C-alpha positions in Angstrom: -25.0 24.8 5.0 -21.2 25.4 6.9 -18.7 26.5 5.5 -16.5 23.5 5.5 -19.4 21.6 4.2 -19.6 23.3 1.3 -16.1 22.8 0.6 -16.4 18.9 1.2 -19.5 19.3 -1.5 -17.4 21.5 -4.0 -14.3 19.3 -3.4 -16.2 16.3 -4.1 -17.8 17.9 -7.2 -14.6 18.3 -8.7 -13.7 14.8 -8.2 -16.8 13.6 -10.2 -16.1 16.3 -12.7 -12.5 14.7 -13.1 -13.6 10.9 -13.2 -16.4 11.9 -15.3 -13.7 13.6 -18.1 -11.0 10.8 -17.5 -13.6 7.5 -17.9 -15.8 8.7 -20.6 -12.6 10.0 -23.3 -11.7 6.4 -22.6 -15.1 4.9 -23.6 -14.9 7.3 -26.7 -11.6 6.5 -27.3 -12.1 2.5 -26.6 -15.1 2.6 -29.4 -14.0 4.8 -31.7 -10.2 3.7 -31.7 -9.8 0.3 -30.5 -12.9 -1.5 -31.8 -13.4 0.1 -35.1 -15.4 -3.0 -36.6 -17.6 -3.1 -33.4 -18.3 0.7 -34.0 -20.7 -0.3 -37.0 -22.9 -1.8 -34.5 -26.1 0.6 -33.5 -25.8 -0.1 -30.1 -22.0 1.3 -29.8 -23.2 4.1 -31.6 -25.8 4.8 -28.6 -23.0 4.3 -26.1 -20.4 6.7 -27.4 -23.6 9.2 -27.3 -24.3 8.1 -23.9 -20.3 8.5 -23.3 -20.7 12.1 -24.8 -23.5 13.1 -22.4 -21.7 11.8 -19.5 -18.9 13.7 -20.6 -20.2 17.3 -20.9 -21.4 16.1 -17.7 -18.3 16.6 -15.8 -17.2 19.7 -18.4 -20.4 21.3 -18.6 -23.0 20.7 -15.8 -20.7 20.1 -13.0 -18.9 23.5 -12.9 -22.5 24.9 -13.3 -24.0 23.2 -10.5 -21.5 24.8 -8.1 -21.6 28.2 -9.7 -25.7 28.2 -9.8 -25.6 28.5 -6.1 -25.6 31.8 -5.9 -22.0 32.3 -6.7 -22.5 34.4 -10.0 -24.8 37.2 -10.6 -26.0 37.3 -14.1 -29.2 38.3 -15.5 -32.0 36.1 -14.9 -32.3 35.4 -18.9 -28.4 34.3 -18.7 -28.9 32.2 -15.2 -32.2 30.2 -17.3 -29.8 29.9 -20.4 -26.8 28.1 -18.1 -29.4 26.2 -15.9 -31.1 25.1 -19.1 -28.0 23.1 -20.2 -27.9 20.8 -17.6 -31.5 19.6 -18.2 -30.6 19.0 -21.9 -27.7 16.8 -21.0 -29.9 15.1 -18.8 -32.7 14.4 -21.5 -29.4 13.5 -24.1 -28.3 10.9 -21.3 -32.6 9.5 -21.1 -33.0 9.4 -25.1 -29.7 7.4 -25.5 -30.4 5.0 -23.2 -34.0 4.6 -24.4 -31.7 4.4 -28.2 -30.1 1.5 -26.6 -33.0 -0.6 -25.4 -35.2 0.1 -28.5 -32.2 -1.1 -30.3 -31.7 -4.4 -28.2 -35.4 -4.8 -28.7 -35.4 -4.8 -32.5 -31.7 -7.0 -32.7 -34.1 -9.7 -30.9 -37.4 -9.4 -32.1 -36.9 -8.6 -35.7 -33.6 -10.7 -36.4 -33.9 -11.2 -40.4 -34.5 -7.4 -40.5 -32.5 -6.1 -38.0 -29.6 -5.2 -40.2 -32.0 -3.7 -42.6 -33.5 -1.5 -40.1 -30.7 -0.7 -38.2 -28.3 0.9 -40.7 -25.5 3.3 -40.5 -27.4 6.5 -42.0 -30.6 5.5 -40.0 -28.8 5.1 -36.4 -26.8 8.8 -37.1 -30.5 9.9 -37.3 -31.7 8.5 -34.5 -28.9 10.2 -32.6 -29.6 13.5 -34.5 -33.3 13.1 -33.2 -32.2 12.3 -29.6 -29.7 15.2 -29.7 -32.4 17.5 -31.3 -35.0 16.4 -28.8 -33.0 16.8 -26.3 -32.4 20.3 -27.0 -35.9 21.5 -27.6 -37.2 19.3 -24.2 -34.3 20.6 -22.0 -34.5 24.5 -23.5 -38.3 24.4 -23.0 -37.9 26.7 -20.0 -36.9 29.8 -22.5 -40.1 29.6 -24.1 -42.1 30.9 -21.2 -42.3 28.2 -18.4 -39.8 29.8 -16.1 -39.8 31.1 -12.3 -41.5 34.2 -13.2 -41.1 35.5 -9.5 -37.6 36.4 -10.7 -38.1 38.3 -13.3 -40.8 40.0 -11.2 -37.8 40.8 -8.5 -35.4 42.0 -11.7 -38.0 44.5 -12.7 -38.8 45.8 -9.3 -34.8 45.9 -9.4 -34.9 47.8 -12.5 -37.3 50.5 -11.5 -36.3 50.7 -7.9 -32.2 51.3 -8.4 -30.4 53.7 -11.0 -27.7 51.1 -11.2 -29.0 47.6 -11.5 -27.2 45.0 -10.2 -28.0 41.6 -11.1 -29.3 39.2 -8.0 -27.1 35.6 -7.2 -27.9 33.3 -10.1 -29.4 30.1 -8.8 -30.9 26.7 -10.4 -34.6 27.0 -8.7 -34.2 30.8 -8.7 -35.3 30.7 -12.5 -36.5 26.6 -13.1 -40.0 26.7 -11.6 -40.4 23.5 -9.9 -43.9 22.9 -11.2 -41.8 22.6 -14.1 -39.0 20.3 -12.8 -41.9 18.0 -11.5 -44.3 17.7 -14.2 -42.8 18.4 -17.5 -39.6 17.0 -16.5 -39.6 14.4 -14.1 -43.1 12.7 -15.1 -42.9 13.8 -18.4 -39.3 13.7 -19.6 -37.7 11.0 -17.0 -40.2 8.8 -15.7 -42.1 8.2 -19.4 -38.8 7.1 -21.0 -38.0 4.8 -18.1 -41.5 2.8 -18.1 -41.1 2.5 -21.4 -37.4 1.3 -21.2 -38.3 -1.3 -18.3 -41.4 -2.9 -20.2 -38.8 -3.4 -23.7 -36.1 -4.9 -20.9 -38.7 -7.0 -19.2 -39.6 -8.3 -23.0 -36.3 -9.1 -24.2 -35.7 -11.1 -20.5 -38.5 -13.3 -21.3 -38.0 -14.2 -24.6 -34.7 -14.3 -24.0 -35.4 -16.5 -20.8 -37.7 -18.9 -23.6 -35.7 -19.3 -26.3 -32.8 -20.3 -23.9 -35.4 -23.2 -22.7 -36.6 -24.2 -26.8 -32.6 -23.5 -28.4 -30.1 -26.3 -29.2 -26.7 -26.0 -27.8 -25.1 -23.9 -30.7 -28.0 -21.2 -30.8 -27.4 -20.8 -26.7 -23.8 -19.4 -26.8 -25.5 -16.3 -28.7 -27.9 -15.8 -26.5 -26.1 -16.2 -23.2 -23.9 -13.7 -25.5 -27.0 -11.5 -25.9 -28.3 -11.9 -22.6 -25.1 -10.8 -20.8 -24.8 -7.3 -23.1 -28.6 -6.8 -22.2 -28.0 -7.3 -18.5 -24.9 -5.2 -18.6 -27.3 -2.4 -20.5 -29.8 -2.8 -17.9 -27.7 -2.3 -15.5 -26.4 0.9 -16.6 -30.5 2.1 -17.1 -30.6 0.8 -13.3 -28.1 3.0 -12.0 -29.1 5.9 -14.0 -32.8 5.5 -12.2 -30.9 5.0 -8.5 -29.0 8.3 -9.1 -31.3 10.1 -10.6 -34.7 9.5 -9.2 -33.9 10.6 -5.4 -33.4 14.5 -6.4 -36.4 14.8 -8.6 -38.2 13.0 -5.4 -36.5 16.2 -3.5 -38.2 18.5 -5.8 -41.3 17.2 -5.6 -40.8 17.1 -1.7 -40.3 21.2 -2.2 -43.0 21.5 -4.6 -45.9 20.4 -2.4 -44.3 20.8 1.2 -42.2 24.0 0.8 -38.3 24.7 1.2 -38.3 23.4 4.8 -39.1 19.8 3.4 -35.9 19.5 2.2 -32.4 20.4 4.2 -29.9 21.9 2.0 -27.6 19.1 2.7 -29.8 16.8 1.7 -30.4 18.5 -1.6 -26.5 18.4 -2.2 -26.6 14.9 -1.8 -28.8 14.1 -4.4 -26.9 16.7 -6.7 -23.5 14.8 -6.0 -25.2 11.4 -6.5 -26.8 12.4 -10.1 -23.7 13.7 -11.2 -21.8 10.5 -10.2 -24.1 8.3 -12.1 -21.9 10.1 -15.3 -19.2 8.7 -13.7 -20.1 5.2 -13.0 -21.0 4.3 -16.4 -17.4 3.7 -17.8 -16.7 1.7 -15.1 -19.6 -0.7 -15.8 -18.5 -0.8 -19.6 -15.4 -1.7 -18.6 -16.7 -4.9 -16.3 -19.7 -5.8 -17.9 -19.0 -5.6 -21.5 -15.8 -7.6 -23.3 -14.8 -5.7 -26.6 -15.0 -2.7 -24.6 -12.3 -4.2 -21.7 -10.0 -5.6 -24.8 -10.2 -1.9 -25.9 -9.3 -0.4 -22.7 -6.5 -2.8 -22.2 -5.4 -2.0 -26.0 -5.4 1.9 -24.9 -3.5 1.1 -21.8 -0.6 -1.2 -23.6 -0.7 2.0 -26.1 0.2 4.7 -23.4 2.4 2.2 -21.7 4.6 2.2 -25.3 4.4 5.9 -25.7 5.8 6.1 -22.1 8.8 3.9 -22.4 9.3 5.6 -25.6 9.5 9.0 -23.9 12.0 7.5 -21.4 14.3 6.6 -23.9 13.7 2.7 -24.1 13.7 2.2 -27.9 14.4 -1.9 -27.8 10.9 -1.6 -26.0 9.3 0.8 -28.4 10.8 -1.3 -31.4 9.7 -4.8 -30.4 6.1 -3.7 -29.4 5.5 -2.1 -32.7 6.8 -4.9 -34.2 4.3 -6.8 -32.6 1.9 -4.3 -32.9 2.3 -4.5 -37.2 1.8 -8.7 -37.0 -1.2 -8.4 -34.8 -2.6 -5.8 -37.5 -1.2 -8.3 -40.3 -3.6 -11.1 -38.8 -6.5 -9.3 -37.8 -6.7 -7.7 -41.4 -6.2 -11.6 -42.8 -8.5 -12.7 -40.3 -11.6 -10.1 -40.8 -15.2 -12.0 -40.1 -18.3 -10.8 -38.7 -17.9 -8.8 -35.2 -19.8 -9.3 -32.1 -20.5 -7.3 -29.8 -19.5 -9.4 -26.7 
């Protein structure tokens, strides 16, 4: 790859990392601070889990993707460990999306038992299972399913040279393509995506039937449920559209060799997969009203703090009074919270 192309690739990765960090920090703050009551809904627990995974993509996966392009020389074992971190974060995103789909399905098809089933304790247990499974599946290469050629070359270098120099670390030098295609793509990505697709088809089919049969009062609630399901299905579609091209490139590399995919095309696929983590906060802001409101609260709070820093005490006092009145009003009018 030409030097200018690599500079452009690195610059885009930096921009994506910044967008991932900023956008997903706002999502986590919006859910945890702006809509505390709605956080009790399991769906928002799983949205936070997905946002944390996307945040870690910006913090860890993107920098590692740049470094693991032959720019650092470490031992193969350390290179393998760093490469597995990217797999763990991808798997956490997949399982969080799966948890969201299962949650919406249970909410629609077991409305009478939903509150008893989806307790806060069980939701936290589900999140723990998602992240534990993500670690187990993502770190699988550490248990032996790795690119053995890197270990062979490593031992050759040790025996042939008294002063051993570690080879440049690249992702595919330690992660085997059969693992990426058969285990990671087909087993850990496509299988959950297929299950999620079937769940959302069942959800929309059921909602459409109920909308035709229900009275006008019940239709308003069903329409809200449909809007949220559409928003979450859009997040799923974007994930599939951003990640499947890169996995298809891995399939081409496995079956047709390195000449099947140019370096520029591979970098485009990597950028697209990372961009998915920066897009999700925009989807939440545009499609989920509760998060829209929380974004507005955070923005107003930021403006107030900014005015206070510039010495506008009158604005600070007036906003503080209005916020206090709003808090008292909301406290006296608390009722059941809705997602949309």
